[in-house]
ZADO-212655 format. One line per field, with one value per residue (C-alpha): residue number from 1; residue in one letter; chain; x, y, z. Coordinates in steps of 0.05 Angstrom, whole numbers, plus 32768, in hexadecimal, padded with zeros to 4 digits. Layout:
<pazas>
k NUM,...
r A,...
c A,...
u X,...
v Y,...
w Z,...
</pazas>
This chain:
<pazas>
k 1,2,3,4,5,6,7,8,9,10,11,12,13,14,15,16,17,18,19,20,21,22,23,24,25,26,27,28,29,30,31,32,33,34,35,36,37,38,39,40,41,42,43,44,45,46,47,48,49,50,51,52,53,54,55,56,57,58,59,60,61,62,63,64,65,66,67,68,69,70,71,72,73,74,75,76,77,78,79,80,81,82,83,84,85,86,87,88,89,90,91,92,93,94,95,96,97,98,99,100,101,102,103,104,105,106,107,108,109,110,111,112,113,114,115,116,117,118,119,120,121,122,123,124,125,126,127,128,129,130,131,132,133,134,135,136,137,138,139,140,141,142,143,144,145,146,147,148,149,150,151,152,153,154,155,156,157,158,159,160,161,162,163,164,165,166,167,168,169,170,171,172,173,174,175,176,177,178,179,180,181,182,183,184,185,186,187,188,189,190,191,192,193,194,195,196,197,198,199,200,201,202,203,204,205,206,207,208,209,210,211,212,213,214,215,216,217,218,219,220,221,222,223,224
r M,T,T,E,P,P,P,P,G,S,G,N,S,P,D,D,D,P,F,R,K,P,P,P,S,G,G,G,S,P,Y,D,P,P,P,Q,G,G,G,G,G,D,P,Y,G,G,N,P,Y,D,N,P,P,P,P,G,D,G,P,Y,G,P,A,G,G,G,G,P,Y,G,G,D,P,L,A,G,M,P,P,L,A,P,S,G,K,R,V,L,A,R,V,I,D,M,I,I,V,G,V,V,V,W,L,L,S,M,L,F,N,V,G,T,W,D,S,D,V,D,N,I,D,A,G,K,S,F,G,Q,S,L,I,A,A,I,L,Y,I,A,Y,D,T,I,L,T,A,R,T,G,Q,T,V,G,K,R,L,L,H,L,R,V,A,D,L,S,N,G,A,T,P,S,T,Q,T,S,L,I,R,A,V,V,L,W,L,P,F,A,F,C,C,A,C,I,W,T,I,I,C,G,G,W,S,F,F,D,R,P,Y,K,Q,G,L,H,D,K,A,A,K,T,V,E,V,T,T,G
c A,A,A,A,A,A,A,A,A,A,A,A,A,A,A,A,A,A,A,A,A,A,A,A,A,A,A,A,A,A,A,A,A,A,A,A,A,A,A,A,A,A,A,A,A,A,A,A,A,A,A,A,A,A,A,A,A,A,A,A,A,A,A,A,A,A,A,A,A,A,A,A,A,A,A,A,A,A,A,A,A,A,A,A,A,A,A,A,A,A,A,A,A,A,A,A,A,A,A,A,A,A,A,A,A,A,A,A,A,A,A,A,A,A,A,A,A,A,A,A,A,A,A,A,A,A,A,A,A,A,A,A,A,A,A,A,A,A,A,A,A,A,A,A,A,A,A,A,A,A,A,A,A,A,A,A,A,A,A,A,A,A,A,A,A,A,A,A,A,A,A,A,A,A,A,A,A,A,A,A,A,A,A,A,A,A,A,A,A,A,A,A,A,A,A,A,A,A,A,A,A,A,A,A,A,A,A,A,A,A,A,A,A,A,A,A,A,A,A,A,A,A,A,A
u 7D8E,7DC4,7DFF,7E28,7E69,7E69,7E80,7EC4,7EC3,7E8E,7EC2,7EB0,7ECF,7F13,7F28,7F23,7F5C,7F8F,7FC8,7FB4,7FE5,7FC5,7FC0,7FF3,7FE1,7FCF,7F9D,7F9D,7FBE,8005,7FE7,7FC4,7FE0,8012,7FF4,7FF8,801F,804F,8082,80C6,80FA,80D3,80B6,8084,805A,8087,80AD,8093,80DB,80EE,80D6,810C,80FB,80EA,8126,8139,816A,8151,8119,80E7,80F9,811E,812F,810A,80C5,8083,808C,809F,805F,8056,809E,80AE,806E,808E,8097,8071,8069,808B,80CA,80C3,80BD,80FC,80F6,810A,80D1,80A2,80B5,80AC,8067,8054,806B,803F,8003,8010,8011,7FD1,7FA9,7FCC,7FB1,7F6A,7F75,7F8C,7F50,7F1E,7F40,7F38,7EF0,7EDE,7F0B,7F35,7F78,7FB0,7FE5,7FFB,8042,8031,802D,8009,7FCE,7FC3,7F7E,7F7D,7F37,7F4A,7F89,7F61,7F2F,7F66,7F85,7F42,7F38,7F7E,7F74,7F32,7F4A,7F8D,7F6F,7F35,7F63,7F93,7F5F,7F31,7F67,7F90,7F53,7F3F,7F80,7FB8,7FD0,7FCA,7FD8,8021,8029,8008,8037,8074,805B,8053,801A,8008,7FFE,7FE9,8028,8003,7FEC,7FFD,7FB5,7F9B,7F8F,7F48,7F25,7F32,7F7C,7F81,7F5F,7F8E,7FCA,7FB0,7F9E,7FE3,8004,7FD8,7FB8,7FF8,800C,7FCD,7FC8,800C,804E,8048,8091,80AD,8079,807F,80CA,80C4,8089,809C,80E7,80E3,80E3,812A,8142,810E,8120,810C,80CB,80DE,809F,808C,806C,8028,8038,8049,8007,7FDF,800C,8019,8054,8060,8076,8086,8055,8085
v 800A,7FF7,7FCA,7FE5,8009,8055,806C,808B,80D6,80D4,80DD,809A,806A,8049,8060,80A9,809F,80D6,80A9,806C,805D,805E,801B,800E,802F,8007,7FD8,7F8E,7F59,7F3F,7EFB,7F12,7EF2,7F1E,7F48,7F2B,7F50,7F89,7F9D,7F83,7F6A,7F2E,7F3C,7F04,7F24,7F39,7F14,7F15,7F14,7F54,7F80,7F89,7F79,7FB4,7FD5,7FBD,7F96,7F53,7F2D,7F48,7F91,7FBB,7F95,7F59,7F72,7F6C,7F34,7F35,7F59,7F8B,7FA3,7FC6,7FD3,8014,8030,8072,8077,80AB,8096,8065,8086,8087,8057,808C,80BA,807E,8072,80BB,80BD,807E,809E,80DB,80AD,8085,80C4,80DF,809F,808F,80CF,80BB,8075,8091,80C0,8089,8058,808B,8099,804E,8041,800D,8030,8004,8037,801F,801D,7FDD,7FA4,7F78,7FA8,7FA6,7F8C,7F5B,7F70,7FB9,7FA8,7F83,7FBD,7FEF,7FC1,7FB9,8005,800E,7FD8,7FF4,803C,802F,8000,802F,806B,804A,8028,8064,8096,8067,8053,809C,80BC,808B,80B9,80BA,80FB,80E8,80D5,8115,813F,811B,8119,80CD,80A1,8058,803C,7FFA,7FD8,7FC0,8003,803C,804A,805B,8019,7FFF,7FFA,7FAF,7FB8,7FF0,7FC5,7F8A,7FB8,7FD8,7F96,7F78,7FB7,7FC7,7F88,7F6A,7FAF,7FB8,7F73,7F54,7F72,7FBC,7FD0,7F90,7F8A,7FD3,7FCB,7F8B,7F9E,7FE6,7FDC,7FA7,7FDE,7FF1,7FAE,7F9A,7F9C,7FB3,7FD2,7FE6,7FC7,7FBB,7F79,7F9B,7FB4,7F6D,7F53,7F88,7F8D,7FD7,8007,804C,8083,80CD,8102,813C
w 7F68,7F36,7F44,7F0A,7F1D,7F16,7ED1,7EC8,7ED1,7F08,7F3F,7F5F,7F2E,7F3E,7EF8,7F10,7F42,7F2F,7F44,7F1C,7EE5,7E9F,7E7B,7E44,7E03,7DC6,7DE8,7DDB,7E04,7E06,7DF8,7DB8,7D78,7D52,7D19,7CD4,7C9F,7CA1,7CD5,7CE7,7CB7,7C9E,7C59,7C63,7C99,7CD1,7D06,7D4E,7D65,7D40,7D79,7DAE,7DF7,7E25,7E47,7E8C,7EB5,7E9F,7E7D,7EB1,7EAC,7EE0,7F20,7F04,7F16,7EF5,7EC3,7E7A,7E64,7E9D,7EA7,7EE9,7F12,7F2B,7EE5,7EE3,7F2F,7F5B,7F80,7FBA,7FFE,8029,8063,8095,8080,8084,80CC,80DE,80BD,80E4,8126,8118,810A,814A,8174,8155,815F,81A1,81C0,81AC,81C6,8209,820F,81FE,822E,8266,8252,8254,8290,826C,8274,8290,82A2,82E7,8302,8327,82F4,8327,8325,82DA,82C9,828F,827A,8278,8252,821D,8219,820C,81D7,81B5,81B2,8197,8161,8149,8146,8126,80F1,80E2,80DE,80AE,8084,8079,8069,803D,8015,800B,7FF5,8003,803B,8087,80AB,80B5,806B,8054,8080,8064,801B,8016,8000,7FFA,7FB3,7F95,7F7B,7F3D,7F22,7F51,7F64,7FA9,7FCD,7FD2,8015,8017,8007,803B,806F,8063,8069,80A9,80CB,80BE,80D9,8115,8131,814D,8163,818D,81AD,81B8,81A2,8193,8191,8174,813D,812A,8122,80FA,80CE,80C0,80C1,808B,8057,8069,804D,801B,7FD1,7F9E,7FB8,8000,801C,8064,8076,8074,802D,8017,8033,800E,7FD0,7FDA,7FDA,7FF7,7FC8,7FCD,7FB8,7FAC
</pazas>
């Protein structure tokens, strides 16, 4: 049994991700010494300052992102997803998983729907919250790691992408994102946390990230 990663072209390598941005052409590193001889206006071997800086709004590229060598991380990616469509996609996902949570809660007799708050059983309430946390986190993690899209995102033509290279997030990245989004939702402050975490994208600049995106270093973009 080998521990080597699958080779590119096998379909299982991260390099085969169709959304992954290609590496810059030309190879090498920005930290490599300048080539000797030729180029520029210096007849004695070229001047490393002859090359103009990359275009952008400042020394770090558009909107100041990415650093002087990487430019804007969003360069080459599709447009960022509108926050309103993100909210609608999230509502669709919440309804889909919520129905399953309700059915399993009834099956295991841990439902807490009772008009009399004095009759709510704390044990049943925790059981329902645990089911909700497991299902929401698993749903978001598995689908995001596979294609970058939950059902809601697929319906609204959105996807999650790594901020660094546009690729579909790894399982670890998808799990971090899902835990930050759904764990507080399931156990303590569903409505408040959903508004804060998801609504953050309405005000965040320049990447329109929710708090869960910031934790996982992801963005949401359109697919068409």
